[in-house]
C-alpha positions as YAML, in Angstrom:
chain: A
units: angstrom
residues:
- id: 1
  name: UNK
  ca: [37.43, 1.42, 11.06]
- id: 2
  name: UNK
  ca: [39.72, -0.57, 9.33]
- id: 3
  name: UNK
  ca: [37.36, -3.38, 8.98]
- id: 4
  name: UNK
  ca: [34.69, -0.79, 7.62]
- id: 5
  name: UNK
  ca: [36.95, 0.18, 5.22]
- id: 6
  name: UNK
  ca: [37.72, -3.14, 3.55]
- id: 7
  name: UNK
  ca: [34.23, -4.06, 3.52]
- id: 8
  name: UNK
  ca: [33.79, -0.81, 0.92]
- id: 9
  name: UNK
  ca: [36.19, -2.56, -1.21]
- id: 10
  name: UNK
  ca: [33.67, -5.41, -2.13]
- id: 11
  name: UNK
  ca: [31.19, -3.52, -3.83]
- id: 12
  name: UNK
  ca: [28.30, -1.18, -3.90]
- id: 13
  name: UNK
  ca: [25.68, -2.99, -1.55]
- id: 14
  name: UNK
  ca: [28.49, -3.71, 1.17]
- id: 15
  name: UNK
  ca: [29.43, -0.08, 0.99]
- id: 16
  name: UNK
  ca: [25.86, 0.83, 2.19]
- id: 17
  name: UNK
  ca: [26.18, -1.59, 4.88]
- id: 18
  name: UNK
  ca: [29.39, -0.01, 5.78]
- id: 19
  name: UNK
  ca: [28.14, 3.48, 5.95]
- id: 20
  name: UNK
  ca: [25.14, 2.28, 8.09]
- id: 21
  name: UNK
  ca: [27.54, 0.47, 10.38]
- id: 22
  name: UNK
  ca: [29.44, 3.98, 10.44]
- id: 23
  name: UNK
  ca: [26.73, 5.46, 11.21]
- id: 24
  name: UNK
  ca: [25.56, 3.31, 14.35]
- id: 25
  name: UNK
  ca: [29.15, 2.66, 15.27]
- id: 26
  name: UNK
  ca: [29.59, 6.61, 15.83]
- id: 27
  name: UNK
  ca: [25.67, 7.07, 17.37]
- id: 28
  name: UNK
  ca: [26.97, 7.59, 20.62]
- id: 29
  name: UNK
  ca: [29.56, 9.87, 20.20]
- id: 30
  name: UNK
  ca: [29.57, 13.18, 22.09]
- id: 31
  name: UNK
  ca: [27.58, 15.86, 20.26]
- id: 32
  name: UNK
  ca: [29.32, 19.00, 19.02]
- id: 33
  name: UNK
  ca: [28.43, 21.89, 17.14]
- id: 34
  name: UNK
  ca: [29.71, 24.70, 14.80]
- id: 35
  name: UNK
  ca: [30.74, 25.72, 11.61]
- id: 36
  name: UNK
  ca: [33.73, 24.83, 9.54]
- id: 37
  name: UNK
  ca: [34.87, 27.06, 7.20]
- id: 38
  name: UNK
  ca: [36.95, 26.04, 4.10]
- id: 39
  name: UNK
  ca: [37.83, 27.62, 0.75]
- id: 40
  name: UNK
  ca: [40.57, 26.98, -1.56]
- id: 41
  name: UNK
  ca: [41.12, 24.39, -4.55]
- id: 42
  name: UNK
  ca: [38.49, 23.12, -7.10]
- id: 43
  name: UNK
  ca: [40.59, 19.87, -7.43]
- id: 44
  name: UNK
  ca: [40.12, 19.13, -3.54]
- id: 45
  name: UNK
  ca: [36.81, 20.79, -3.12]
- id: 46
  name: UNK
  ca: [34.48, 17.69, -4.22]
- id: 47
  name: UNK
  ca: [36.73, 15.45, -1.68]
- id: 48
  name: UNK
  ca: [35.95, 17.84, 1.42]
- id: 49
  name: UNK
  ca: [32.57, 18.40, 0.10]
- id: 50
  name: UNK
  ca: [31.73, 14.52, -0.30]
- id: 51
  name: UNK
  ca: [32.96, 14.29, 3.50]
- id: 52
  name: UNK
  ca: [30.52, 17.05, 4.57]
- id: 53
  name: UNK
  ca: [27.46, 14.88, 4.47]
- id: 54
  name: UNK
  ca: [28.91, 11.92, 5.74]
- id: 55
  name: UNK
  ca: [30.29, 13.51, 8.68]
- id: 56
  name: UNK
  ca: [27.00, 14.84, 9.51]
- id: 57
  name: UNK
  ca: [25.63, 11.65, 9.97]
- id: 58
  name: UNK
  ca: [27.85, 11.76, 12.75]
- id: 59
  name: UNK
  ca: [27.49, 15.31, 14.14]
- id: 60
  name: UNK
  ca: [24.36, 16.87, 12.84]
- id: 61
  name: UNK
  ca: [24.69, 20.43, 14.29]
- id: 62
  name: UNK
  ca: [28.01, 20.78, 12.40]
- id: 63
  name: UNK
  ca: [27.83, 22.91, 9.30]
- id: 64
  name: UNK
  ca: [30.66, 22.43, 6.72]
- id: 65
  name: UNK
  ca: [30.98, 25.07, 4.14]
- id: 66
  name: UNK
  ca: [33.26, 24.76, 0.74]
- id: 67
  name: UNK
  ca: [34.25, 27.51, -1.33]
- id: 68
  name: UNK
  ca: [36.41, 27.24, -4.53]
- id: 69
  name: UNK
  ca: [38.52, 30.20, -5.53]
- id: 70
  name: UNK
  ca: [41.69, 28.55, -6.21]
- id: 71
  name: UNK
  ca: [44.27, 27.36, -3.98]
- id: 72
  name: UNK
  ca: [46.23, 30.75, -4.16]
- id: 73
  name: UNK
  ca: [42.64, 32.31, -3.78]
- id: 74
  name: UNK
  ca: [41.96, 30.05, -0.97]
- id: 75
  name: UNK
  ca: [45.64, 30.69, 0.76]
- id: 76
  name: UNK
  ca: [44.79, 34.48, 0.62]
- id: 77
  name: UNK
  ca: [41.54, 34.19, 2.54]
- id: 78
  name: UNK
  ca: [43.29, 31.61, 4.88]
- id: 79
  name: UNK
  ca: [46.37, 33.86, 5.77]
- id: 80
  name: UNK
  ca: [43.88, 36.63, 6.40]
- id: 81
  name: UNK
  ca: [42.14, 34.48, 9.18]
- id: 82
  name: UNK
  ca: [38.97, 34.44, 7.14]
- id: 83
  name: UNK
  ca: [38.40, 30.42, 7.12]
- id: 84
  name: UNK
  ca: [39.51, 27.35, 8.98]
- id: 85
  name: UNK
  ca: [40.75, 25.23, 6.03]
- id: 86
  name: UNK
  ca: [42.79, 25.99, 3.09]
- id: 87
  name: UNK
  ca: [42.08, 23.11, 0.41]
- id: 88
  name: UNK
  ca: [45.22, 23.11, -1.88]
- id: 89
  name: UNK
  ca: [46.41, 21.08, -4.71]
- id: 90
  name: UNK
  ca: [50.02, 22.29, -4.22]
- id: 91
  name: UNK
  ca: [52.36, 23.10, -0.99]
- id: 92
  name: UNK
  ca: [52.15, 26.77, 0.39]
- id: 93
  name: UNK
  ca: [54.57, 28.54, -1.02]
- id: 94
  name: UNK
  ca: [56.89, 30.92, 0.45]
- id: 95
  name: UNK
  ca: [55.40, 34.34, 0.17]
- id: 96
  name: UNK
  ca: [52.10, 33.27, 1.24]
- id: 97
  name: UNK
  ca: [54.09, 31.35, 4.31]
- id: 98
  name: UNK
  ca: [54.94, 35.21, 4.76]
- id: 99
  name: UNK
  ca: [51.96, 36.37, 4.71]
- id: 100
  name: UNK
  ca: [50.50, 34.07, 7.12]
- id: 101
  name: UNK
  ca: [53.37, 34.73, 9.43]
- id: 102
  name: UNK
  ca: [52.69, 38.74, 9.48]
- id: 103
  name: UNK
  ca: [48.88, 38.03, 10.23]
- id: 104
  name: UNK
  ca: [49.88, 35.80, 13.28]
- id: 105
  name: UNK
  ca: [48.34, 32.68, 11.13]
- id: 106
  name: UNK
  ca: [49.71, 29.42, 12.48]
- id: 107
  name: UNK
  ca: [48.68, 26.13, 10.18]
- id: 108
  name: UNK
  ca: [49.15, 22.58, 10.08]
- id: 109
  name: UNK
  ca: [49.55, 21.22, 6.34]
- id: 110
  name: UNK
  ca: [47.96, 17.84, 6.02]
- id: 111
  name: UNK
  ca: [47.99, 15.37, 3.03]
- id: 112
  name: UNK
  ca: [44.38, 14.19, 2.61]
- id: 113
  name: UNK
  ca: [44.55, 12.33, -0.64]
- id: 114
  name: UNK
  ca: [46.23, 11.88, -3.91]
- id: 115
  name: UNK
  ca: [45.69, 12.85, -7.26]
- id: 116
  name: UNK
  ca: [46.70, 13.14, -10.88]
- id: 117
  name: UNK
  ca: [46.04, 15.61, -13.56]
- id: 118
  name: UNK
  ca: [44.10, 14.70, -16.71]
- id: 119
  name: UNK
  ca: [44.56, 15.79, -20.10]
- id: 120
  name: UNK
  ca: [41.43, 15.73, -21.64]
- id: 121
  name: UNK
  ca: [40.14, 15.77, -25.77]
- id: 122
  name: UNK
  ca: [36.70, 16.19, -27.57]
- id: 123
  name: UNK
  ca: [34.76, 12.65, -27.62]
- id: 124
  name: UNK
  ca: [34.78, 13.39, -31.55]
- id: 125
  name: UNK
  ca: [38.82, 13.58, -31.16]
- id: 126
  name: UNK
  ca: [39.42, 10.01, -32.57]
- id: 127
  name: UNK
  ca: [43.53, 10.71, -33.41]
- id: 128
  name: UNK
  ca: [45.22, 11.62, -30.55]
- id: 129
  name: UNK
  ca: [45.11, 8.63, -27.55]
- id: 130
  name: UNK
  ca: [48.16, 9.53, -25.75]
- id: 131
  name: UNK
  ca: [50.73, 12.46, -25.64]
- id: 132
  name: UNK
  ca: [54.28, 12.70, -24.77]
- id: 133
  name: UNK
  ca: [55.51, 15.15, -22.06]
- id: 134
  name: UNK
  ca: [57.48, 16.69, -25.27]
- id: 135
  name: UNK
  ca: [54.60, 17.07, -27.05]
- id: 136
  name: UNK
  ca: [52.64, 18.69, -24.11]
- id: 137
  name: UNK
  ca: [55.42, 21.09, -23.29]
- id: 138
  name: UNK
  ca: [55.48, 22.11, -26.75]
- id: 139
  name: UNK
  ca: [51.85, 22.93, -26.75]
- id: 140
  name: UNK
  ca: [51.86, 24.54, -23.41]
- id: 141
  name: UNK
  ca: [55.43, 26.36, -23.31]
- id: 142
  name: UNK
  ca: [55.79, 30.08, -23.21]
- id: 143
  name: UNK
  ca: [55.49, 31.35, -26.58]
- id: 144
  name: UNK
  ca: [54.17, 28.28, -28.36]
- id: 145
  name: UNK
  ca: [52.87, 28.78, -31.97]
- id: 146
  name: UNK
  ca: [51.44, 25.51, -32.21]
- id: 147
  name: UNK
  ca: [47.86, 26.20, -33.34]
- id: 148
  name: UNK
  ca: [46.86, 23.13, -35.10]
- id: 149
  name: UNK
  ca: [46.88, 19.04, -34.03]
- id: 150
  name: UNK
  ca: [49.00, 18.68, -37.71]
- id: 151
  name: UNK
  ca: [51.50, 21.22, -36.20]
- id: 152
  name: UNK
  ca: [52.35, 18.89, -33.34]
- id: 153
  name: UNK
  ca: [52.14, 15.72, -35.60]
- id: 154
  name: UNK
  ca: [52.01, 14.92, -39.34]
- id: 155
  name: UNK
  ca: [49.86, 11.91, -38.91]
- id: 156
  name: UNK
  ca: [47.36, 14.22, -37.07]
- id: 157
  name: UNK
  ca: [44.76, 16.24, -39.09]
- id: 158
  name: UNK
  ca: [44.36, 19.54, -39.77]
- id: 159
  name: UNK
  ca: [42.31, 20.80, -36.93]
- id: 160
  name: UNK
  ca: [42.59, 23.88, -34.93]
- id: 161
  name: UNK
  ca: [43.85, 23.44, -31.38]
- id: 162
  name: UNK
  ca: [41.44, 25.01, -29.01]
- id: 163
  name: UNK
  ca: [43.24, 25.21, -25.66]
- id: 164
  name: UNK
  ca: [41.49, 25.66, -22.04]
- id: 165
  name: UNK
  ca: [43.16, 25.34, -18.62]
- id: 166
  name: UNK
  ca: [42.93, 26.40, -15.08]
- id: 167
  name: UNK
  ca: [43.76, 30.04, -14.27]
- id: 168
  name: UNK
  ca: [47.01, 31.26, -12.78]
- id: 169
  name: UNK
  ca: [45.35, 31.35, -9.09]
- id: 170
  name: UNK
  ca: [45.04, 27.44, -9.88]
- id: 171
  name: UNK
  ca: [47.27, 25.04, -7.48]
- id: 172
  name: UNK
  ca: [46.63, 22.55, -10.75]
- id: 173
  name: UNK
  ca: [48.19, 25.46, -13.12]
- id: 174
  name: UNK
  ca: [51.00, 25.64, -10.54]
- id: 175
  name: UNK
  ca: [52.08, 22.17, -10.72]
- id: 176
  name: UNK
  ca: [51.35, 21.30, -14.33]
- id: 177
  name: UNK
  ca: [53.32, 24.35, -15.79]
- id: 178
  name: UNK
  ca: [56.55, 22.93, -13.41]
- id: 179
  name: UNK
  ca: [55.94, 19.19, -14.44]
- id: 180
  name: UNK
  ca: [55.36, 19.98, -18.04]
- id: 181
  name: UNK
  ca: [57.26, 23.41, -18.72]
- id: 182
  name: UNK
  ca: [60.04, 23.03, -15.93]
- id: 183
  name: UNK
  ca: [58.91, 26.38, -14.19]
- id: 184
  name: UNK
  ca: [56.07, 27.09, -11.98]
- id: 185
  name: UNK
  ca: [54.03, 29.89, -13.82]
- id: 186
  name: UNK
  ca: [55.54, 29.00, -16.76]
- id: 187
  name: UNK
  ca: [52.67, 28.78, -19.90]
- id: 188
  name: UNK
  ca: [51.61, 30.10, -23.22]
- id: 189
  name: UNK
  ca: [48.93, 32.68, -22.40]
- id: 190
  name: UNK
  ca: [46.60, 32.45, -25.12]
- id: 191
  name: UNK
  ca: [44.16, 30.38, -23.84]
- id: 192
  name: UNK
  ca: [40.97, 30.34, -22.24]
- id: 193
  name: UNK
  ca: [41.55, 30.07, -18.32]
- id: 194
  name: UNK
  ca: [39.49, 29.53, -15.62]
- id: 195
  name: UNK
  ca: [39.30, 28.28, -11.99]
- id: 196
  name: UNK
  ca: [36.21, 26.63, -12.14]
- id: 197
  name: UNK
  ca: [36.76, 23.26, -13.89]
- id: 198
  name: UNK
  ca: [33.11, 22.71, -14.95]
- id: 199
  name: UNK
  ca: [34.04, 25.75, -17.69]
- id: 200
  name: UNK
  ca: [37.06, 23.64, -18.92]
- id: 201
  name: UNK
  ca: [34.69, 20.50, -19.64]
- id: 202
  name: UNK
  ca: [32.31, 22.46, -21.51]
- id: 203
  name: UNK
  ca: [35.06, 24.25, -23.69]
- id: 204
  name: UNK
  ca: [36.37, 20.81, -24.35]
- id: 205
  name: UNK
  ca: [33.04, 19.07, -24.99]
- id: 206
  name: UNK
  ca: [32.00, 21.94, -27.20]
- id: 207
  name: UNK
  ca: [34.82, 21.96, -29.79]
- id: 208
  name: UNK
  ca: [36.19, 19.24, -31.86]
- id: 209
  name: UNK
  ca: [39.75, 20.42, -31.75]
- id: 210
  name: UNK
  ca: [39.88, 21.21, -28.23]
- id: 211
  name: UNK
  ca: [42.32, 20.08, -25.13]
- id: 212
  name: UNK
  ca: [42.21, 20.86, -21.74]
- id: 213
  name: UNK
  ca: [43.95, 19.97, -18.30]
- id: 214
  name: UNK
  ca: [42.51, 19.50, -14.82]
- id: 215
  name: UNK
  ca: [42.32, 17.22, -11.82]
- id: 216
  name: UNK
  ca: [41.65, 13.50, -12.46]
- id: 217
  name: UNK
  ca: [38.27, 13.91, -10.41]
- id: 218
  name: UNK
  ca: [36.53, 15.96, -13.24]
- id: 219
  name: UNK
  ca: [37.96, 13.82, -15.96]
- id: 220
  name: UNK
  ca: [36.07, 10.79, -14.39]
- id: 221
  name: UNK
  ca: [33.16, 12.79, -13.52]
- id: 222
  name: UNK
  ca: [32.74, 14.39, -16.84]
- id: 223
  name: UNK
  ca: [33.95, 10.63, -18.60]
- id: 224
  name: UNK
  ca: [30.50, 10.95, -20.59]
- id: 225
  name: UNK
  ca: [31.65, 14.43, -22.26]
- id: 226
  name: UNK
  ca: [35.55, 13.95, -22.65]
- id: 227
  name: UNK
  ca: [38.16, 11.61, -23.34]
- id: 228
  name: UNK
  ca: [41.24, 11.30, -21.23]
- id: 229
  name: UNK
  ca: [44.48, 10.83, -22.93]
- id: 230
  name: UNK
  ca: [47.33, 8.60, -21.66]
- id: 231
  name: UNK
  ca: [50.80, 10.20, -21.11]
- id: 232
  name: UNK
  ca: [53.95, 9.29, -22.13]
- id: 233
  name: UNK
  ca: [56.64, 10.31, -19.38]
- id: 234
  name: UNK
  ca: [59.21, 8.03, -20.81]
- id: 235
  name: UNK
  ca: [58.24, 4.46, -20.00]
- id: 236
  name: UNK
  ca: [55.08, 4.34, -22.37]
- id: 237
  name: UNK
  ca: [51.67, 5.81, -22.42]
- id: 238
  name: UNK
  ca: [49.87, 5.44, -19.07]
- id: 239
  name: UNK
  ca: [46.28, 6.57, -18.15]
- id: 240
  name: UNK
  ca: [45.88, 8.57, -15.10]
- id: 241
  name: UNK
  ca: [43.56, 5.89, -13.03]
- id: 242
  name: UNK
  ca: [43.46, 5.47, -9.31]
- id: 243
  name: UNK
  ca: [45.88, 2.42, -9.46]
- id: 244
  name: UNK
  ca: [48.68, 4.39, -11.77]
- id: 245
  name: UNK
  ca: [48.56, 7.51, -9.37]
- id: 246
  name: UNK
  ca: [48.81, 5.21, -6.35]
- id: 247
  name: UNK
  ca: [51.65, 3.42, -7.75]
- id: 248
  name: UNK
  ca: [53.62, 6.32, -9.08]
- id: 249
  name: UNK
  ca: [53.42, 4.90, -12.62]
- id: 250
  name: UNK
  ca: [51.25, 7.92, -14.04]
- id: 251
  name: UNK
  ca: [54.45, 10.50, -14.36]
- id: 252
  name: UNK
  ca: [55.07, 13.22, -13.93]
- id: 253
  name: UNK
  ca: [51.66, 14.47, -13.35]
- id: 254
  name: UNK
  ca: [50.90, 12.62, -10.23]
- id: 255
  name: UNK
  ca: [50.60, 14.99, -7.04]
- id: 256
  name: UNK
  ca: [49.50, 15.04, -3.16]
- id: 257
  name: UNK
  ca: [46.22, 17.11, -2.10]
- id: 258
  name: UNK
  ca: [46.28, 19.04, 0.97]
- id: 259
  name: UNK
  ca: [44.03, 20.65, 3.43]
- id: 260
  name: UNK
  ca: [45.65, 23.52, 5.58]
- id: 261
  name: UNK
  ca: [44.28, 24.02, 8.70]
- id: 262
  name: UNK
  ca: [45.00, 26.98, 11.32]
- id: 263
  name: UNK
  ca: [46.02, 25.76, 14.67]
- id: 264
  name: UNK
  ca: [43.55, 27.89, 17.14]
- id: 265
  name: UNK
  ca: [40.88, 26.55, 14.74]
- id: 266
  name: UNK
  ca: [42.02, 23.00, 15.99]
- id: 267
  name: UNK
  ca: [41.25, 24.12, 19.23]
- id: 268
  name: UNK
  ca: [37.48, 23.51, 18.44]
- id: 269
  name: UNK
  ca: [35.94, 20.09, 18.33]
- id: 270
  name: UNK
  ca: [34.24, 20.45, 15.27]
- id: 271
  name: UNK
  ca: [36.97, 21.04, 13.04]
- id: 272
  name: UNK
  ca: [39.45, 18.54, 14.31]
- id: 273
  name: UNK
  ca: [36.41, 15.95, 14.76]
- id: 274
  name: UNK
  ca: [35.56, 16.77, 10.77]
- id: 275
  name: UNK
  ca: [39.98, 16.25, 9.90]
- id: 276
  name: UNK
  ca: [39.69, 13.19, 11.77]
- id: 277
  name: UNK
  ca: [36.65, 11.91, 9.87]
- id: 278
  name: UNK
  ca: [38.32, 12.71, 6.32]
- id: 279
  name: UNK
  ca: [41.33, 10.59, 7.40]
- id: 280
  name: UNK
  ca: [39.47, 7.89, 9.12]
- id: 281
  name: UNK
  ca: [37.16, 7.17, 6.22]
- id: 282
  name: UNK
  ca: [39.12, 7.54, 3.08]
- id: 283
  name: UNK
  ca: [37.61, 5.01, 1.10]
- id: 284
  name: UNK
  ca: [34.01, 6.48, 1.90]
- id: 285
  name: UNK
  ca: [34.75, 9.74, 1.29]
- id: 286
  name: UNK
  ca: [37.33, 9.09, -1.78]
- id: 287
  name: UNK
  ca: [35.04, 7.13, -3.55]
- id: 288
  name: UNK
  ca: [35.82, 7.01, -7.31]
- id: 289
  name: UNK
  ca: [37.02, 10.59, -7.76]
- id: 290
  name: UNK
  ca: [40.50, 10.32, -5.76]
- id: 291
  name: UNK
  ca: [43.15, 8.06, -4.93]
- id: 292
  name: UNK
  ca: [43.17, 7.31, -1.16]
- id: 293
  name: UNK
  ca: [46.18, 7.91, 0.90]
- id: 294
  name: UNK
  ca: [48.53, 4.84, 1.27]
- id: 295
  name: UNK
  ca: [49.08, 3.23, 4.94]
- id: 296
  name: UNK
  ca: [52.30, 5.19, 5.16]
- id: 297
  name: UNK
  ca: [50.51, 8.68, 4.23]
- id: 298
  name: UNK
  ca: [47.96, 8.07, 6.51]
- id: 299
  name: UNK
  ca: [49.95, 7.61, 9.41]
- id: 300
  name: UNK
  ca: [51.73, 10.63, 8.87]
- id: 301
  name: UNK
  ca: [48.86, 12.75, 8.80]
- id: 302
  name: UNK
  ca: [47.52, 11.35, 11.56]
- id: 303
  name: UNK
  ca: [50.54, 11.95, 13.59]
- id: 304
  name: UNK
  ca: [50.61, 15.64, 12.53]
- id: 305
  name: UNK
  ca: [47.16, 15.94, 13.40]
- id: 306
  name: UNK
  ca: [47.59, 14.55, 16.66]
- id: 307
  name: UNK
  ca: [50.73, 16.57, 17.63]
- id: 308
  name: UNK
  ca: [48.43, 19.95, 17.51]
...
């Protein structure tokens, strides 16, 4: 599989050949059937959703369903035993672990991709290309009264600042507030929240003074609708890209993405095969929307899966 992944990096035509090679290579695999149910993070959902049709080339009788209820909402269902996989843009928290334990739900944490959180503005915003972590803190801290771009920086126009971002069930919200405000969940509340990143895209696209944030995948997917800002974390302005997230240069808003799987679900061939597929085909699944695992991260994920 490593040879196939290297071919994919060459270009689009080679990617088609590589995918055909994948399909041919697994044509003789033992057929399995069943359903894999996933729910959780809207950031991780496109990764798992992209894997599903590729996996069906190998196992046409396996149906993968992917819900989007936010990281917290996904863990609620998962810890009640309702889903096989819980997609998460942050690690499971102690209170969620306790609920899983109460319900007898044991699980394995799998790091499946990397991501960065993007800050985005309206296409007509021609004054802001980079914000410092301190400026983001001034905007988003609890009780913030920053209500215009000029209030943030005297060089900016007196344009009303309209904020939108993930709701409180989102792992992106948890990660962003911790990274920018120093405490998970610490945020001003007078903004438009949504667990659906497409709603945030529409809000930013529709208002000249808008500012929002969500996973890098949605920023790249909607590059024609919003502009992505660079962030100065202390070493100069850095834009979130595959390369800067992979290297850790884009700080402090780079992060791991997870899928949690119930250990009893791993006893079903369709579930384990789907997870192995996502790890074995990182480049095909990640495409341009996610940052694949490093070799070291990939080895750890495979080890976690094989130990069950």
